[in-house]
RODO-2510 file (C-alpha; in nm, 4 decimals, decimal comma):
residues 197
     n   res          X          Y          Z
     1     m    -9,3578     1,7803   -23,1537
     2     p    -9,2541     2,1021   -23,3238
     3     s    -9,0317     2,3345   -23,1265
     4     h    -9,0985     2,7076   -23,1399
     5     s    -8,8409     2,9715   -23,0664
     6     a    -8,9174     3,2633   -22,8365
     7     l    -8,9134     3,4897   -23,1415
     8     d    -9,1730     3,2716   -23,3193
     9     l    -9,4004     3,2889   -23,0133
    10     l    -9,3536     3,6632   -22,9831
    11     l    -9,4346     3,7193   -23,3503
    12     y    -9,7404     3,4938   -23,3197
    13     f    -9,8598     3,6854   -23,0115
    14     f    -9,8248     4,0216   -23,1862
    15     s   -10,0065     3,8930   -23,4935
    16     l   -10,3080     3,8272   -23,2676
    17     t   -10,2819     4,1589   -23,0818
    18     p   -10,4198     4,4582   -23,2689
    19     i   -10,1720     4,7407   -23,2904
    20     r   -10,3147     5,0475   -23,1228
    21     p   -10,2063     5,4009   -23,1995
    22     p   -10,0174     5,5763   -22,9183
    23     c   -10,2035     5,8070   -22,6793
    24     i   -10,5140     5,5887   -22,6680
    25     f   -10,5983     5,5336   -22,3042
    26     e   -10,7156     5,1982   -22,1788
    27     t   -10,9144     5,1680   -21,8617
    28     y   -11,0237     4,8425   -21,7104
    29     n   -11,3752     4,8221   -21,5722
    30     w   -11,3400     4,5610   -21,2997
    31     a   -11,7164     4,5249   -21,2486
    32     a   -11,7899     4,4644   -21,6153
    33     g   -11,4603     4,2883   -21,6820
    34     i   -11,3926     4,4830   -21,9987
    35     v   -11,1321     4,7213   -22,1292
    36     a   -11,2662     5,0467   -22,2680
    37     r   -11,0590     5,2003   -22,5470
    38     s   -11,1163     5,5573   -22,6519
    39     g   -10,9402     5,8835   -22,7207
    40     k   -11,0283     6,0071   -22,3731
    41     v   -11,0059     5,8768   -22,0202
    42     t   -11,3360     5,7133   -21,9292
    43     a   -11,2309     5,6231   -21,5749
    44     m   -10,9237     5,6610   -21,3610
    45     e   -10,7491     5,4150   -21,1400
    46     k   -10,6193     5,5407   -20,8079
    47     v   -10,2447     5,4800   -20,8099
    48     f   -10,1408     5,6571   -20,4891
    49     h   -10,3250     5,7364   -20,1679
    50     f   -10,2632     6,0214   -19,9273
    51     d   -10,4699     6,2416   -19,7028
    52     s   -10,4419     6,6151   -19,7484
    53     a   -10,6356     6,9073   -19,6052
    54     a   -10,8889     7,0281   -19,8599
    55     d   -10,9568     7,3578   -19,6833
    56     p   -10,8626     7,6828   -19,8574
    57     y   -10,5306     7,8243   -19,7364
    58     v   -10,3288     8,1415   -19,7178
    59     a    -9,9883     8,0943   -19,8764
    60     d    -9,6913     8,1766   -19,6549
    61     a    -9,5102     8,2951   -19,9679
    62     a    -9,4989     8,2627   -20,3433
    63     v    -9,1555     8,1177   -20,4237
    64     l    -8,9977     8,1582   -20,7668
    65     c    -8,7049     7,9228   -20,8190
    66     c    -8,5348     7,7106   -21,0806
    67     f    -8,6364     7,3527   -21,1469
    68     d    -8,2773     7,2269   -21,1145
    69     q    -8,2934     6,9050   -20,9108
    70     r    -7,9619     6,9799   -20,7392
    71     i    -8,1138     7,2633   -20,5342
    72     r    -8,4611     7,1231   -20,4654
    73     l    -8,3967     6,9640   -20,1250
    74     a    -8,1997     7,2653   -19,9980
    75     v    -8,4781     7,5021   -20,1076
    76     y    -8,7522     7,3019   -19,9343
    77     k    -8,5506     7,2676   -19,6122
    78     f    -8,4679     7,6383   -19,6211
    79     l    -8,8342     7,7327   -19,6650
    80     q    -8,9353     7,5103   -19,3734
    81     k    -8,6644     7,6641   -19,1548
    82     r    -8,8067     8,0091   -19,2335
    83     g    -9,1600     7,8958   -19,1432
    84     i    -9,2824     7,8835   -19,5021
    85     l    -9,4879     7,5651   -19,4763
    86     r    -9,7552     7,6465   -19,7366
    87     p    -9,5659     7,7975   -20,0308
    88     d    -9,7092     7,8591   -20,3741
    89     m    -9,4158     7,7183   -20,5719
    90     i    -9,3441     7,8748   -20,9114
    91     i    -9,0780     7,6460   -21,0507
    92     v    -8,9334     7,7257   -21,3926
    93     a    -8,5984     7,7075   -21,5671
    94     g    -8,3871     7,9966   -21,4413
    95     g    -8,6112     8,0993   -21,1510
    96     a    -8,5747     8,4764   -21,0965
    97     k    -8,3975     8,5100   -21,4331
    98     t    -8,7415     8,4913   -21,5952
    99     l    -8,8136     8,8332   -21,4449
   100     a    -8,4684     8,9926   -21,4481
   101     s    -8,3540     8,8962   -21,7971
   102     p    -8,6265     8,6912   -21,9659
   103     r    -8,5836     8,5389   -22,3088
   104     n    -8,9022     8,7164   -22,4195
   105     d    -9,1996     8,9154   -22,2891
   106     f    -9,4174     8,6048   -22,2669
   107     e    -9,1807     8,4437   -22,0167
   108     r    -9,1876     8,7484   -21,7859
   109     d    -9,5634     8,7996   -21,8261
   110     f    -9,6334     8,4347   -21,7444
   111     i    -9,4400     8,4598   -21,4164
   112     l    -9,6052     8,7892   -21,3238
   113     e    -9,9437     8,6269   -21,3807
   114     q    -9,8478     8,3356   -21,1532
   115     v    -9,7512     8,5820   -20,8793
   116     r   -10,0763     8,7721   -20,9327
   117     m   -10,2770     8,4483   -20,9032
   118     s   -10,0961     8,3550   -20,5809
   119     i   -10,1846     8,6953   -20,4341
   120     l   -10,5442     8,6750   -20,5592
   121     l   -10,6208     8,3119   -20,4744
   122     h   -10,4079     8,2529   -20,1658
   123     s   -10,3643     8,6024   -20,0173
   124     t    -9,9874     8,5865   -20,0523
   125     e    -9,8064     8,8768   -19,8877
   126     r    -9,4471     8,7599   -19,9344
   127     i    -9,2578     8,6764   -20,2533
   128     s    -8,9290     8,4844   -20,2386
   129     l    -8,7134     8,5110   -20,5488
   130     m    -8,4301     8,2635   -20,5989
   131     s    -8,1493     8,2024   -20,8404
   132     h    -7,8671     7,9517   -20,8056
   133     s    -7,5039     7,8822   -20,8794
   134     d    -7,4136     7,6953   -21,1976
   135     c    -7,7570     7,7629   -21,3491
   136     a    -7,7630     7,6425   -21,7081
   137     t    -7,9902     7,9287   -21,8200
   138     y    -7,7013     8,1653   -21,7433
   139     g    -7,4458     7,9362   -21,9050
   140     g    -7,3397     7,7813   -21,5741
   141     l    -7,0438     7,8853   -21,3622
   142     a    -6,8314     7,8623   -21,6764
   143     a    -7,0056     8,1755   -21,8117
   144     f    -6,8390     8,3653   -21,5261
   145     g    -6,4940     8,2208   -21,5947
   146     g    -6,5396     7,9736   -21,3097
   147     d    -6,5301     8,2641   -21,0620
   148     p    -6,7935     8,2164   -20,7847
   149     e    -6,7595     8,5799   -20,6686
   150     k    -6,8243     8,7167   -21,0159
   151     e    -7,1211     8,4798   -21,0503
   152     a    -7,2642     8,5821   -20,7099
   153     l    -7,2364     8,9529   -20,7971
   154     h    -7,4196     8,8967   -21,1255
   155     h    -7,6967     8,6992   -20,9531
   156     k    -7,7312     8,9699   -20,6876
   157     q    -7,7908     9,2275   -20,9632
   158     e    -8,0383     8,9964   -21,1357
   159     l    -8,2271     8,9317   -20,8115
   160     h    -8,2528     9,3038   -20,7392
   161     r    -8,3811     9,3681   -21,0924
   162     a    -8,6447     9,0943   -21,0475
   163     a    -8,7401     9,2272   -20,7032
   164     q    -8,7865     9,5799   -20,8398
   165     l    -9,0197     9,4503   -21,1101
   166     i    -9,2295     9,2600   -20,8530
   167     q    -9,2372     9,5615   -20,6196
   168     d    -9,3451     9,7897   -20,9043
   169     k    -9,6272     9,5562   -21,0109
   170     f    -9,7367     9,4468   -20,6615
   171     p    -9,6440     9,7180   -20,4090
   172     e    -9,8452     9,5493   -20,1330
   173     v    -9,6120     9,2473   -20,1054
   174     r    -9,2766     9,1994   -19,9319
   175     v    -9,0003     9,0683   -20,1598
   176     e    -8,6999     8,8618   -20,0482
   177     c    -8,4091     8,7548   -20,2690
   178     f    -8,1884     8,4493   -20,2228
   179     f    -7,8916     8,3014   -20,4055
   180     v    -7,8596     7,9239   -20,3691
   181     t    -7,5133     7,7672   -20,3886
   182     f    -7,3947     7,4164   -20,3172
   183     k    -7,2601     7,5329   -19,9805
   184     g    -7,5554     7,7371   -19,8554
   185     i    -7,8258     7,9900   -19,9301
   186     f    -7,7429     8,3599   -19,9255
   187     a    -7,9701     8,6630   -19,8863
   188     a    -7,9080     8,9162   -20,1593
   189     l    -7,9228     9,2408   -19,9608
   190     e    -7,8863     9,5913   -20,1005
   191     q    -7,5549     9,6284   -19,9145
   192     g    -7,4157     9,2807   -19,9822
   193     v    -7,4803     8,9092   -19,9712
   194     d    -7,5237     8,7327   -19,6352
   195     q    -7,5440     8,3587   -19,5758
   196     v    -7,8759     8,2652   -19,4177
   197     a    -7,8644     7,8853   -19,4336
***
């Protein structure tokens, strides 16, 4: 009896299996017992179940923050502590930097449009702007010579610049500014920076 190696069997299997181009979706129709192949999704399979309220809502705040994973849990806990349970999250690289010192006009305009949509669709009356320590879009803490005080002062100025832009465009909303570090979250006040969490 001839012996086949695993490689021989694998090559044989792939010779029988047509090679499909990437990005072609396959859906399995359990009732018909067939696989439909096309350039578009013809059906979707539920992969996760949860129950969520489908009623329209008023957002407690629109929150602009960075997508850095290191701050995510602290930000969500902080928002909950402040009673912001239904935030419209605007999560982008750099957070408030996109308003204070954007790379281009498109970046700033995109964020302003997201804030406008939050106000229009979810009656948002409060905007929370956040930046964080060691943010790569600023060059990290190293860009400030490793000096946390120098970094915090720069972020305070950036947050105030972003807040002024929001206030100028949307005078009906209240704007709050926060600087997130790995030891707490600080309110960037006109007079100074106070730890709030």
